[in-house]
N, C-alpha and C positions, 0 to 999 in steps of 0.2 A: 504494500500500500504506500503510495506517495502522499506525504503530508505537506501541503502548501499553505502555510499560515504565517502571519506576522506574530509579534510578541503580544498576543491577547489571550483571553481565557480559553478560546477555542483550542489553541495548540495543546496545552497540557491535558485537557479533558479528552480530546481525541487520541492523543499519543498514549496516555496510560490506559485508556479504554481498549485500544487496539492491542497493546501488549497483553492485557488481561485475557483478551480473546484468543491469543496465540498467533496474531498476525505479525508479519515482519514489516517494520515501519521504515520508510526512506524519506527523511525530511529534506526538502529542497528549498533553496533561498527564494523568497518572493521577488527578488530583484532579477532573476533569470529572464532573459528575453524569451518570448514564446517559442521561437524556433529551437533554442537550446533546451527549454523545458520539454518539448515534444521528444527531442532526441533522448533525454534522460528517462522519460517515462517508458519509451520503447526499449531502451537498453536494459532498464530494470525489470522489464516484463511485468509492469504493474497492472493489476486488474481494477484498482480503485484509486482515484485521486480525490482525497479529502481536502477541503479548503474552507477558508473563512470568506466573508463578504468582499474584502479587499482583493482577494485573488480569484474571485469567482469567474471572471471573464477568461483569464489565462488558463485556469483549470478546465473550463468548458472547451476551449480550443484544443488543449492537449488531449482531453478525453475523446473529442470528436475525431481527431486525427489518428489516434492509436487504438480506438475501440474499447478503452477503459471506461468504467463508470465514474461519474462525478458525484461526490457527496458534499453538498453545501451545508455547513453548520454555522449558525448565527448566534450572536450573543443576545439578540432580542428575539422578535418573532420572525416568521417566514423561514425560507430555506427548506431543505429536506429534513433537518433536525435543528433544534435550538438548545442552547445551554440549559434553559429552564426546563425543557422537556426531558432532557437527560437526567437532570437532578431529581425530577419527580419519578423517573422510571424505577421500578423495583430493582434492587441490587442483586447480583449473582456472584457466586463464588468463582474465583479465577480458575481457569483450566490448569490442571497440574502439567508442568512442562519440565523436561530434562534441562539441567543447567546449561548444557552445551547447545541448546536450541538457538538458532539465529533470532535476534531481537530487533536490531536496527542495521541499516545500511547507510553509512555516512560518506558524503562526497569528499574526496581528497584529490591531490595532484601529485604525479610522479615526476621523476627527473626529466622525462621527455616532454612534459607538459600535457600528456594525454590524460584526460580525466579518468580517475578510477573511483571505485566505490568500496569502502572498507566494511566488511561484515563483522559485527560484534554480537556475541552471545549474551544471554541473560546473565550468566555468571560474570562475564567481563564487565557489563554495565554495573552490576552490583559491586564488584571489586573496585571499580573506578570511583563510584559514588561514595563508598565507605572510606577509601583512602583520602579523598578530598574532605569529606564531612568531618572525620575524626582526627586523622593524623595531620592534615594541613590546616583546616579551619577551626577545629574544636567546636563544631556547631552544637548548640543546645536549644531546647525549647525556649522561645523568647527571642532568639536571634532572628533578624530580618535581613535577607539579601536583596540587593537591587538587581532586578532582571532586565538590564539594559543591553547585555550581549545578545546577538541574534540566537534564538532558540534552535534554529535550523542548523547551526554550526556546533561542532563537537564541544567547544569551550562552554557555550551557554547551556547546551542540553545536559551535559554531564556534570560540570562543576557547579552550575547554579541550580538547575531544575532537579536533577536526580539527587545531588548531594543534599539539597534542602529537604527532600522527601525522606531520605534515609536518616538525616540528623534531626528531623522534627522542627526545622526552621520554616519561616514564612518567606514568600517571595513577592516583592512589589514589582509589577511588570511595567516597562516602558515600551510602547510600540516603536518609537524611534528615539534614538539618543539625542538629547540636546543638553549641553552642559549646564546652562542656567536653570532649565527646568529640572534637571537631575539633582542639582544641589538643593533646590527648594523641596523636591520630593523626598530626598534623604532626610532632611530635617523634619518634615511633616510626618513621615511614616516611621521615624526613628530607626532608620537603617543602621545595622551594626556591622555588616560585611559588604564590601564592594569588590567585585572582581571585574577586571577591565583589561583592555589592550592599552599599550602606551599612549596611543592617540587620544583615547578617552580621558586618561589621567592628565595629559597635557592640557586638554581643553578645560577640564574641571579646575585645574590649578590657575587658569587664566581668568576665572570668574571671581566676582567680588563676594566677600562674606567670610565669617569665621569658619573654622573647621566644623563639619557636622557634629553635633553634640554627642550622639550615641555611637558614632563610627569607631569601632575598635580595631579593624583590620582591613587593609587594602591588599589585594593580590593582583599581580600583573603577569601576563603571559601573552603568547601569540606573536611577539616580535621582541628583539633585543631592547633593553631599557636604555633610552638615549642618555648621554652624559648630562648631568645637571637636573634631570627630572626627579631623581630620588630626593634631592634636597627640597624641591618645591612641594612634593607630596608630603614629606615630613612636616613642612612648615604650614601648609594650607589645607591639608586633608586629614592625615593620620600619621602618627609617628611609628606605627607598626606596619611595615611594608614587607611583603613576601613576594619573591619572584619564583615562578614555577616553570619547569621545562617539560615538554611532552609533545605528542603529535597525535593526529587522528587515529593512527593505527595502534598506538600504545601510549597510555597516559593515566595518571601523572608519573613522571620518571624521577625528577629531582626537585628540590626546593631549597631556598636560602632566605634568611632574614637579611633584608637590604639595609645597610647602615645609611646614615644621613648623607654621607659623601658618595654613596653609590657602590663602593667596593671595587675590587679589581675588575678590569674590563673582561667581559666574557664569562665571568663566574656565574654559574647557575646552581651552585650548591651541591648537596649530597643526595644520593638515592633514597627513596622512601622504602619502607619495609617490603621485602620480597623482590626488590628491583635490583638488577645488575646492569651497569653500564661499563663498557670496555671499548678499547680501540681495536680495530681489525688486526689480527695476528699479534696483538700485544705491543704495537708500535708506540713510541713515546708520544707521537702526535699523528693523527690520521682520522679516517672515517670512524665515527662512533657506531657501536652496535648496542642494542638494549634488549633485555628480556624482563618480563613482568607478568604477574597473574592477570593483568588487564589486556593481554595481547589480543589483537584481532584474529579472526578465524581465516582471513584471506580476502582477496579482492573478488567481488561478485563477478562470476562469469569470466575470470581472467586467471587461469591457472599459471600461465607463463609469467605474468607479472608477480603473482604470489611467490612463485619459486625464486624469481630474481631478487625479491625483497628480503627473503628469509634465509638465514644460514643456521640450520638446525632450529633451535628455539629462540634464536636472536634475530631481531629486525635490523637491517641496515638502514640507519636513520637518514643518510645523505648529508649529515652535518659533520664538519671537521672539528676536532678538538683533542683534548688530552684529559687523562684521569690520574689524579694524584694518588699517593699511597693510602690516604684516608678516604678515598672514593670520591673526593670533590671533583666535579666536572667543569672544565673550562671550554667554551666554544670559541673557535678561531675563524670559522667561515662556513660556507655551504658548498657541498659537492654538487648539489642539484642547482640547476639554473632556474631558481625561483625567486621572485621579488616578494618581499613582505611589506605590503602597503596597508597601514592602519590596522594591522592584525590579520588582514586577509593574505593568504598565500596565492600569489599570481604567477602561473607558469608562463614564462616568457615565450616558449616555443608555440604555445597555443595562440598567442596574439600575433606572433610573426606569421603563422600560417594564414590568418585572416587577411593581414596586410598584403602578403605576397600573392594572394588570390586576385588582387586587382591587376588588370592587364597592363597598366602603366607603371607598375613597380618592378624594378629589375631585381632588387634584393633588399632585405630589411633585417634589422636587429633591434631587439627590445631589451632594455636594461633598466635597472633600478639605480636611482641616484639619491643621495641623502636628502631628507626633507625634515625640517625642524618639528613639523606637526605630525606627519604620517609615518615617520621613520624612513620610508623610502617612497619615491614617486616613480610612476611608470613613464618611461621616455621611449619614443620610437624614433629610430634613425633609419633612413631609407635612401635608395638611389632611384631616381625617376627622371626621364627625359623632359617631363613637364615641370620639374622643379616644385616650388611651393604651390603651384596651381592644383596639385592633386590632393592636398592635405584635407580640404573640406569634404571631398568625396570619401576619403579614408576614415574621417571622423564618423560620417554617417554609416559607413560599412561596419565599423566597430560597434557603434551604438545598436545596430540591428542584430549583431551576433554575439556580443560579449556582455557579461554582467557589468554594471556601472563601475564597480571598483577595479575592474580589469582594463578599462579603456584608457589609453595613453592620454596624459594631460599636456605633455610637451612633445613637439614634433620637430625634426631636423632633416633637411635634405642635403646629402653630400654627393660629391662626384664619385666616390667609391668608399667602400668600407675597409678599414684596416684589417689585414689578415696575416696569419702565421704562414710559415713556409709550407705547412701541410694544408693550407686553405681554410683553416678555421678563423672565424671572426675574432679579433682581439677585443673582447668586450670590456676588459679592464681598462684598456686604452680609451675606449669610448666613454666609460664612466668618469675617468679622470678628466677628460677634456670637457665634459658637460657639467661639471660641478660649478 
């Protein structure tokens, strides 16, 4: 079942109801263009697309094109079902399911930029939620989390929604993140725990007002913590800041308490209970591998990609780094050609393919460059005989085929792309020249 909902009441109600019924839930971002949504529904072989009112038209188009059924669930009246009607419906005992039964299929991106879908079992979801709720957050009844992270993404789904359920905490949902509104909401609803990507924290620290009076913990993940942001968070939000490291396939892996000055560059802390992080072949520095009880079951419908990602019980993370004698992990770079923009992982090759499909583009390269707000910004560099005259057409092409966060914001046309002797584009040279 595909779940296409924003951060409203419909999402958790349909999500947990489907899990209780034994369905496999595939949350998808409401920001997906209709064409990409249709491709995902078909690839996932979904028989049902459940949606809220905001996504009704997109869900109807996907259902019509793929033969799936559309289920419209509303917070008020109308639709195929309403939240009120579901609350009034007699409850049923959940179906008994084996722990290894698939529960969710979460979208991710691989090193080639080809979208993949990671399957997680009920046991994996529970392990993730328990690790976050108890070992990382120390959740208790009376805690309130801000639900501003997209619930369709792994971070929001697992660390906010699932962890709160396991820990007995409440969640205050924001349909769309706005820093000024979020600060006011945290004070009004007495939010105690805030989990966010660095961009969200950066924007919150730029708003006026004293630190939220009940906020006891901030957790940051999804992208590296920019220099100087830790100091601002300590001063303007909360003096208790934790950074966590993980990925859609296996999470959480490590955590650290972030000091006021931010700490050593690349430090992401030590592994949580039951987690092992190591370098490939025990190298002093190299690609990191991880094993944990929260490991995914594999990529849906892609045995080849699953085999390439796993070495025994270890996942090849695609991140470069080192592991100290006490287990502390330091990240030094990314093996995968992925841009992290505002917490979203953006596969460069997927964007390049869209741009290169234009008949007037000779070649293209997409890179990430440092951005003080988003961490990295998406930049497209291309060669075209039409020069800058082709850029508006490329913007429209990307808008039609890519999610908003994946669309390049800066465009450059060059006479040629710098390449190595073996013909590969020198992307680091491009990044350096575009800063």
